[in-house]
C-alpha positions as CSV (number, residue, x, y, z in Angstrom):
1,M,-29.3,21.7,5.1
2,T,-29.1,24.7,2.7
3,P,-30.7,27.7,4.3
4,R,-33.9,29.0,2.8
5,L,-32.7,32.6,3.4
6,Q,-29.1,33.7,4.1
7,L,-28.3,37.3,4.9
8,S,-24.6,38.2,4.9
9,G,-23.3,41.5,6.1
10,I,-26.4,43.5,5.2
11,T,-25.8,47.2,5.7
12,K,-28.2,50.1,5.0
13,R,-27.5,53.7,5.7
14,F,-29.8,56.7,5.8
15,P,-28.7,60.4,6.4
16,G,-27.4,60.5,10.0
17,V,-28.2,56.8,10.9
18,V,-27.1,53.3,10.1
19,A,-30.4,51.3,10.0
20,N,-28.7,47.9,9.4
21,D,-25.1,47.3,10.4
22,A,-23.5,44.1,8.9
23,V,-26.6,42.0,9.7
24,S,-26.0,38.3,9.1
25,F,-28.3,35.3,9.9
26,S,-30.1,32.5,8.2
27,V,-33.6,30.9,8.1
28,A,-33.9,27.2,7.5
29,P,-36.6,25.5,5.4
30,G,-39.7,24.9,7.5
31,E,-38.4,27.1,10.4
32,I,-40.5,29.7,12.2
33,H,-37.8,32.3,12.9
34,A,-38.5,35.4,15.0
35,L,-36.9,38.8,14.3
36,L,-36.9,40.9,17.5
37,G,-35.8,44.4,18.4
38,E,-37.0,47.6,19.9
39,N,-38.3,50.5,17.8
40,G,-35.6,51.8,15.6
41,A,-33.6,48.6,15.8
42,G,-33.7,48.1,12.0
43,K,-36.3,45.3,11.6
44,S,-38.5,47.2,9.2
45,T,-35.6,48.2,7.0
46,L,-34.3,44.7,6.9
47,V,-37.6,43.0,5.8
48,K,-38.0,45.8,3.2
49,I,-34.6,44.8,1.8
50,I,-35.6,41.1,1.8
51,Y,-38.9,41.9,0.1
52,G,-37.4,44.2,-2.5
53,V,-38.8,47.5,-1.3
54,Q,-35.3,48.8,-0.5
55,R,-31.7,48.0,-1.6
56,A,-28.9,47.3,0.8
57,D,-25.8,49.4,0.5
58,E,-23.5,46.5,1.4
59,G,-23.8,42.7,1.9
60,G,-25.8,40.1,0.1
61,L,-28.8,37.7,0.1
62,A,-28.9,34.1,-0.9
63,F,-32.2,32.2,-1.4
64,D,-32.1,28.4,-1.4
65,G,-28.4,28.6,-1.6
66,R,-28.3,30.9,-4.7
67,P,-27.1,34.5,-4.5
68,V,-29.9,36.9,-5.5
69,E,-30.6,40.6,-6.0
70,I,-34.2,41.6,-5.3
71,H,-35.1,44.9,-7.0
72,S,-38.9,44.9,-6.3
73,P,-41.6,43.1,-4.4
74,K,-42.7,41.5,-7.7
75,E,-39.2,39.9,-8.0
76,A,-39.4,38.8,-4.4
77,R,-42.8,37.1,-5.0
78,A,-41.4,35.4,-8.1
79,L,-38.6,33.9,-6.0
80,G,-41.2,32.6,-3.5
81,I,-41.2,35.4,-0.9
82,G,-44.5,36.5,0.5
83,M,-45.3,39.2,3.1
84,V,-48.3,40.0,5.3
85,F,-48.0,43.6,6.4
86,Q,-49.1,45.0,9.8
87,H,-51.4,47.5,8.1
88,F,-53.7,45.8,5.6
89,S,-54.1,47.2,2.1
90,L,-57.7,46.5,1.4
91,F,-60.6,48.3,-0.3
92,E,-63.5,48.4,2.2
93,A,-66.3,48.6,-0.5
94,M,-65.0,45.7,-2.5
95,T,-65.4,41.9,-1.9
96,V,-62.8,39.5,-0.6
97,L,-62.3,38.0,-4.0
98,E,-61.9,41.4,-5.7
99,N,-59.3,42.5,-3.1
100,I,-57.4,39.2,-3.6
101,A,-57.3,39.8,-7.4
102,L,-56.1,43.4,-7.0
103,G,-53.1,42.2,-4.9
104,M,-52.0,39.6,-7.5
105,D,-49.4,40.3,-10.2
106,D,-51.3,38.2,-12.8
107,P,-54.7,37.2,-11.5
108,P,-56.5,34.3,-13.4
109,P,-60.1,34.6,-14.6
110,R,-62.7,35.2,-11.8
111,R,-64.1,31.6,-11.7
112,E,-60.6,30.0,-11.7
113,L,-59.5,32.4,-9.0
114,E,-62.5,31.7,-6.8
115,G,-61.7,28.0,-7.1
116,R,-58.1,28.5,-6.1
117,V,-59.1,30.7,-3.2
118,R,-61.6,28.1,-1.9
119,E,-59.0,25.4,-2.3
120,V,-56.6,27.4,0.0
121,L,-59.4,28.1,2.5
122,N,-60.3,24.4,2.7
123,T,-56.7,23.2,2.8
124,Y,-55.7,25.5,5.7
125,D,-59.2,25.5,7.4
126,L,-59.6,29.2,7.0
127,A,-63.2,30.4,7.3
128,L,-63.8,33.2,4.8
129,D,-66.6,34.0,2.3
130,P,-65.0,35.2,-1.0
131,H,-68.2,37.2,-1.8
132,R,-68.5,39.3,1.4
133,D,-67.7,43.0,1.3
134,V,-64.6,43.8,3.3
135,H,-66.3,46.4,5.5
136,T,-68.5,43.7,7.0
137,L,-65.5,41.6,8.2
138,S,-63.7,41.5,11.5
139,V,-60.0,42.3,11.6
140,G,-59.1,38.7,11.9
141,E,-61.1,37.9,8.8
142,R,-59.4,40.8,6.9
143,Q,-56.0,39.4,7.9
144,R,-57.0,36.1,6.3
145,I,-57.5,37.9,3.0
146,E,-53.8,39.0,3.2
147,I,-52.7,35.4,4.2
148,V,-54.7,33.8,1.4
149,R,-53.3,36.3,-1.1
150,A,-49.8,35.3,0.0
151,L,-50.6,31.6,0.0
152,L,-51.9,31.7,-3.6
153,Q,-48.3,32.6,-4.6
154,K,-47.2,29.3,-2.9
155,P,-44.4,31.0,-0.9
156,K,-41.3,29.3,0.3
157,L,-40.7,32.2,2.8
158,L,-43.5,34.1,4.4
159,I,-42.8,37.3,6.3
160,M,-45.3,38.3,9.0
161,D,-45.1,41.8,10.5
162,E,-46.9,42.2,13.8
163,P,-49.7,39.8,12.7
164,T,-51.6,39.5,16.0
165,S,-51.7,43.2,17.0
166,V,-55.5,43.4,16.4
167,L,-56.7,39.8,16.9
168,T,-58.7,38.2,19.6
169,P,-57.1,35.3,21.6
170,Q,-59.1,32.8,19.6
171,E,-58.0,34.4,16.3
172,V,-54.4,34.3,17.4
173,E,-54.5,30.6,18.1
174,K,-56.2,30.0,14.7
175,L,-53.4,31.9,13.0
176,F,-50.8,29.9,14.8
177,E,-52.4,26.7,13.7
178,T,-52.1,27.9,10.1
179,L,-48.5,29.0,10.5
180,R,-47.5,25.7,12.1
181,R,-49.1,23.8,9.3
182,L,-47.3,25.9,6.7
183,A,-44.0,25.3,8.4
184,S,-44.6,21.5,8.5
185,E,-45.0,21.7,4.7
186,G,-41.6,23.3,4.4
187,C,-42.5,27.0,4.2
188,S,-40.1,29.2,6.2
189,I,-41.7,32.0,8.3
190,L,-39.9,35.2,9.4
191,Y,-42.1,36.5,12.3
192,I,-41.9,40.0,13.7
193,S,-43.7,40.8,16.9
194,H,-43.4,42.7,20.2
195,K,-45.5,40.1,22.0
196,L,-42.8,37.9,23.4
197,H,-45.1,35.3,24.9
198,E,-46.3,34.6,21.4
199,I,-42.7,34.3,20.2
200,K,-42.1,31.6,22.9
201,A,-45.2,29.7,21.9
202,L,-44.6,29.8,18.2
203,C,-41.0,30.3,17.2
204,E,-38.0,28.0,17.2
205,T,-35.2,30.6,16.7
206,A,-35.0,34.3,17.5
207,T,-32.6,36.8,16.0
208,I,-32.4,40.0,18.2
209,L,-31.4,43.4,16.7
210,R,-30.3,46.4,18.7
211,G,-29.1,49.6,17.1
212,G,-29.1,47.9,13.7
213,K,-26.8,45.1,14.7
214,V,-27.4,41.5,15.6
215,V,-26.8,41.2,19.3
216,A,-28.0,37.7,20.1
217,T,-29.6,34.5,18.7
218,C,-31.5,32.3,21.0
219,D,-34.2,29.5,21.2
220,P,-37.2,31.5,22.6
221,R,-38.7,28.3,24.0
222,E,-35.8,28.1,26.4
223,E,-35.6,31.9,27.3
224,S,-37.9,33.9,29.5
225,T,-39.8,36.8,28.0
226,R,-38.0,39.1,30.4
227,A,-34.6,37.9,29.2
228,M,-35.5,38.4,25.6
229,A,-36.9,41.9,26.4
230,E,-33.7,42.8,28.2
231,L,-31.6,41.7,25.2
232,M,-33.7,43.9,23.0
233,I,-33.3,47.0,25.1
234,G,-29.7,46.3,26.3
235,G,-30.6,46.8,30.0
236,S,-32.8,45.7,32.8
237,L,-36.6,45.8,32.4
238,K,-38.3,47.5,35.3
239,D,-41.5,46.0,36.8
240,L,-44.6,48.1,37.0
241,T,-44.9,49.6,40.4
242,G,-47.6,51.5,42.3
243,K,-50.6,49.8,40.7
244,D,-51.7,47.8,43.8
245,A,-51.1,50.7,46.1
246,A,-53.3,53.1,44.1
247,L,-56.5,53.8,46.1
248,T,-59.6,54.5,44.1
249,G,-61.9,57.3,45.0
250,A,-65.1,58.8,43.7
251,A,-66.0,58.7,40.0
252,R,-64.1,61.3,38.0
253,L,-65.3,60.4,34.5
254,T,-68.9,59.4,34.1
255,V,-70.5,58.3,30.8
256,A,-74.2,57.6,30.8
257,G,-76.5,56.5,27.9
258,L,-74.0,57.6,25.3
259,S,-75.2,57.0,21.7
260,A,-73.7,58.4,18.5
261,P,-73.8,57.7,14.7
262,G,-70.9,55.9,13.2
263,E,-68.1,57.7,11.3
264,P,-68.9,57.5,7.5
265,P,-68.7,55.5,5.4
266,F,-68.3,52.3,7.4
267,G,-68.2,53.5,11.0
268,T,-69.9,51.8,14.0
269,A,-72.7,53.6,15.8
270,L,-72.4,53.8,19.6
271,K,-75.4,52.3,21.4
272,D,-76.3,53.3,25.0
273,I,-72.8,53.1,26.5
274,S,-72.5,53.7,30.2
275,F,-69.5,53.4,32.6
276,N,-67.5,55.4,35.1
277,V,-63.8,55.7,35.9
278,R,-62.9,56.5,39.5
279,A,-60.0,58.6,40.8
280,G,-56.9,56.4,40.9
281,E,-58.3,53.8,38.6
282,C,-57.2,52.5,35.2
283,F,-60.3,51.3,33.3
284,G,-59.7,49.4,30.1
285,I,-61.9,48.9,27.1
286,A,-61.0,45.9,25.0
287,G,-62.2,45.1,21.5
288,V,-61.3,44.3,17.9
289,A,-60.7,47.3,15.7
290,G,-63.8,48.7,14.0
291,N,-66.3,48.1,16.8
292,G,-66.8,51.8,17.9
293,Q,-63.5,52.6,19.6
294,N,-62.7,55.5,17.4
295,E,-66.2,56.9,17.7
296,L,-66.1,56.6,21.5
297,L,-62.8,58.4,21.8
298,S,-63.8,61.2,19.5
299,V,-67.1,61.7,21.3
300,I,-65.5,61.8,24.8
301,S,-62.7,64.1,23.6
302,G,-65.3,66.5,22.0
303,E,-64.1,66.1,18.4
304,R,-67.5,64.8,17.5
305,R,-70.7,66.3,18.9
306,D,-73.3,66.1,16.1
307,G,-76.0,63.5,16.7
308,V,-74.6,62.6,20.2
309,S,-77.0,61.8,23.0
310,G,-76.4,60.9,26.6
311,T,-74.1,62.6,29.1
312,I,-70.4,62.9,29.9
313,A,-69.3,64.4,33.1
314,I,-66.0,65.1,34.9
315,D,-66.1,65.2,38.7
316,G,-69.9,65.4,38.4
317,K,-70.0,68.4,36.1
318,P,-71.4,67.8,32.6
319,I,-69.0,68.5,29.7
320,T,-71.3,67.1,26.9
321,G,-71.9,70.5,25.4
322,L,-68.3,71.7,25.7
323,S,-65.8,72.0,22.8
324,V,-62.4,70.2,22.8
325,T,-60.8,73.2,24.4
326,G,-63.6,73.5,27.0
327,R,-63.2,69.8,27.9
328,R,-59.4,70.2,28.3
329,A,-60.0,73.2,30.5
330,A,-62.3,71.0,32.6
331,G,-59.4,68.5,33.2
332,L,-59.5,66.1,30.2
333,A,-56.5,65.0,28.2
334,S,-56.7,62.6,25.3
335,V,-54.4,60.6,22.9
336,P,-56.0,59.3,19.7
337,E,-55.0,56.0,18.1
338,E,-53.3,57.5,15.0
339,R,-50.2,59.3,16.4
340,N,-48.8,60.6,13.1
341,G,-51.4,63.0,11.6
342,H,-53.9,63.0,14.4
343,A,-52.0,63.2,17.7
344,A,-49.2,65.0,16.0
345,V,-48.6,67.0,12.8
346,P,-45.7,65.3,11.0
347,A,-44.2,68.5,9.5
348,M,-44.4,70.5,12.6
349,S,-41.6,70.6,15.3
350,L,-42.1,68.9,18.7
351,A,-42.4,72.4,20.3
352,E,-45.1,73.3,17.8
353,N,-46.9,70.0,18.5
354,A,-46.7,70.7,22.2
355,I,-48.7,74.0,21.6
356,L,-51.5,72.1,19.9
357,S,-52.8,70.5,23.1
358,A,-50.9,72.1,26.0
359,R,-51.2,75.7,25.1
360,S,-53.7,76.6,27.9
361,R,-52.8,74.3,30.7
362,M,-49.1,74.9,30.4
363,G,-49.3,78.6,29.5
364,L,-47.8,78.3,26.0
365,V,-50.0,81.0,24.7
366,G,-50.7,84.4,26.3
367,G,-52.9,87.2,25.1
368,G,-53.4,85.4,21.8
369,I,-49.6,85.3,21.2
370,I,-47.6,82.1,21.1
371,R,-44.9,81.9,23.7
372,S,-42.3,80.1,21.6
373,G,-39.7,80.0,24.4
374,A,-42.2,78.4,26.8
375,A,-43.2,75.9,24.1
376,R,-39.6,74.9,23.5
377,R,-38.9,74.5,27.2
378,Y,-42.0,72.4,27.7
379,A,-41.2,70.2,24.8
380,A,-37.6,69.8,26.1
381,K,-39.0,68.7,29.5
382,V,-41.2,66.1,27.8
383,I,-38.2,64.8,25.8
384,E,-36.1,64.5,28.9
385,A,-38.7,63.0,31.2
386,F,-39.9,60.4,28.7
387,S,-36.5,59.6,27.2
388,V,-37.6,60.6,23.7
389,K,-34.8,60.0,21.1
390,A,-34.9,63.3,19.2
391,T,-32.4,66.1,18.3
392,G,-34.4,68.5,20.4
393,P,-37.6,70.6,20.6
394,G,-37.0,71.8,17.0
395,A,-37.1,68.3,15.5
396,A,-39.9,67.6,13.2
397,A,-42.4,65.0,14.4
398,K,-41.9,63.0,11.3
399,S,-38.2,62.6,12.0
400,L,-39.0,60.4,15.1
401,S,-39.5,56.7,15.1
402,G,-43.0,55.5,15.8
403,G,-42.1,54.5,19.4
404,N,-40.4,57.8,20.2
405,L,-43.2,59.9,18.7
406,Q,-45.7,57.9,20.9
407,K,-43.6,58.6,24.0
408,F,-43.6,62.3,23.2
409,V,-47.3,62.4,22.6
410,M,-48.0,60.5,25.8
411,G,-45.6,62.7,27.7
412,R,-47.1,65.9,26.3
413,E,-50.5,64.8,27.7
414,I,-49.4,63.2,31.0
415,M,-47.2,66.1,32.0
416,Q,-50.2,68.4,31.9
417,D,-51.4,66.5,35.0
418,P,-55.0,66.0,33.8
419,S,-57.9,64.9,36.0
420,V,-58.9,62.4,33.3
421,L,-56.7,60.8,30.6
422,V,-58.4,59.1,27.7
423,V,-56.0,57.2,25.5
424,S,-56.3,54.8,22.5
425,Q,-53.7,52.1,21.8
426,P,-51.0,53.6,24.1
427,T,-48.3,51.2,23.1
428,W,-49.3,50.2,19.5
429,G,-46.2,49.0,17.7
430,V,-43.9,50.1,20.6
431,D,-41.1,48.0,21.9
432,A,-41.0,46.3,25.3
433,G,-38.9,49.0,27.0
434,A,-40.9,51.9,25.7
435,A,-44.2,50.1,26.4
436,A,-43.2,49.5,30.0
437,F,-42.2,53.2,30.4
438,I,-45.5,54.4,29.0
439,R,-47.6,52.0,31.1
440,Q,-45.7,53.1,34.2
441,A,-46.3,56.8,33.4
442,M,-50.1,56.1,33.2
443,I,-50.1,54.2,36.5
444,D,-48.1,57.0,38.2
445,L,-50.7,59.5,36.9
446,A,-53.5,57.3,38.3
447,A,-51.7,57.1,41.7
448,R,-51.8,60.9,41.8
449,G,-55.6,60.7,41.6
450,A,-56.4,60.9,37.9
451,A,-58.9,58.6,36.2
452,I,-57.3,56.7,33.3
453,L,-59.4,55.3,30.4
454,V,-57.4,53.0,28.1
455,V,-58.8,51.6,24.9
456,S,-56.6,48.8,23.5
457,Q,-56.6,45.8,21.3
458,D,-53.8,44.3,23.4
459,L,-55.6,42.3,26.0
460,D,-52.3,41.5,27.9
461,E,-51.7,45.2,28.2
462,L,-55.1,45.8,29.7
463,L,-54.8,42.9,32.2
464,E,-51.4,44.1,33.3
465,M,-52.3,47.7,34.1
466,C,-56.1,48.0,34.5
467,D,-58.3,47.5,37.6
468,R,-61.4,46.8,35.6
469,I,-62.1,46.2,31.9
470,A,-65.1,46.1,29.6
471,V,-65.4,44.8,26.0
472,I,-66.8,46.9,23.1
473,N,-68.4,45.1,20.2
474,T,-70.6,46.5,17.4
475,G,-70.9,49.7,19.4
476,R,-72.2,48.1,22.6
477,L,-70.2,47.9,25.9
478,S,-70.3,44.9,28.1
479,E,-70.6,45.0,31.9
480,P,-67.3,46.0,33.6
481,M,-65.2,43.0,34.9
482,D,-62.6,43.0,37.7
483,V,-59.3,41.8,36.2
484,K,-58.7,39.6,39.2
485,G,-59.9,36.1,38.3
486,I,-61.2,37.2,34.8
487,S,-61.8,34.5,32.1
488,I,-59.6,35.2,29.1
489,E,-61.7,32.9,27.0
490,R,-64.9,34.9,27.9
491,V,-63.2,38.2,27.1
492,G,-62.0,36.7,23.8
493,L,-65.5,35.6,22.9
494,L,-66.9,39.0,23.8
495,M,-64.3,40.7,21.6
496,G,-65.2,38.4,18.7
497,G,-68.9,39.0,19.2
498,V,-71.1,38.4,16.2
499,H,-68.0,38.2,14.0
500,G,-67.3,34.8,15.6
501,A,-70.5,33.5,14.0
502,H,-69.2,34.5,10.5
503,A,-66.0,32.6,11.3
504,G,-68.0,29.4,11.7
505,G,-68.7,29.3,15.4
506,D,-71.7,30.1,17.5
507,A,-70.1,30.5,20.9
508,A,-69.1,34.0,20.3
509,E,-72.6,35.0,19.1
510,K,-74.1,33.6,22.3
511,A,-71.5,35.5,24.3
512,A,-72.4,38.7,22.5
């Protein structure tokens, strides 16, 4: 059978690095093919070449047996290549239909487009109202917009980049049903994900990249997730240790009756949130993006104080009225969801970024004067302890891959040895090896008596490292649940909340 996509010796170089090194593999018609690799392995560069965003320096592509040169995404779509990106490109204040039209090269008249959209929705059993404003949709529903937009082009090859990173378990299964149906109709799917259990459940073949090279091809249905992870990192994957041995003590972080307005223009207000995190405990908050997680983190960290009611305390001492600096002096450390631009300043060096949050606790400023040498030494310690791939403390934050910047940001906070660590999406888009390292570092901090609050959309991550979890939906927090014997289905329904009703079901609404 002629391959749908054939890559032959694809090589792409950037200053100081070879992103893709003679990459060759093929995807058959109707095949769901996984592309795996740790951060910096070359996956993103490769799919950008396939989709016409970048040009290869060497090698060639063949599509349906015919050599092709793809100079732009428009040319890729004309060939029959569609792509659903990890980060959606949608206008919140516009409707589903308007967003679909904006993403098309040559959209038909509105009435005709709506007819075609409804035909795709019915054919693939995708629940979505074309006239709803995007800001009222769950993340799963927003992803369907991107999928419908791609399906309207009738693709022969669909590239999916981390498609389940923000979905509930129910939404993941719904997505898989759609992808399997597409494959049965002859559409090839190139699927990128760090969630290896999903690769096993969905994909027939996996190509594994490491350091820009193809190091293995396997049938993921016959491989363990551990074996695939070790092929990705080129070494043994360590098990998390110390979690069961950690003894929990008195409450270190206490939140009571916390309410706050949503971030404009489409934020979610917090409504009477109460919980506590004990010494030695990892407490997880699960939820689909846009349900108040950002508001909760910014209120606890002290970035937002206007309109906030309720109390926040560390070791029984109220910190509600304190600034960010005051809360850090009281023992709090925090890592926001957005690492590049919020947790770190891209143009600043790693040493300068260390000063931003560690200046007081690590003595990087004295008498109002920055101690540059101390900052460089502290940044160097973080780089070494957290195995950050960087040229040194003088490297700009923007020069690091996403996974390495995340390791540096997490290390910068953890090595301050805080009493309370509050972190959002600690391993977002991070490969298996780096994710395990970051989780272990948090567990080790808890074992030293710290209280760890983890906000994540990755339910598997929370179940692996947390002692208790709660679910946030539309700004309200569920009762905490012990992870032992927890019902994944119930958690999924709580995560879906009222959004599940829009998707055509009423079970989630009842659960909420």
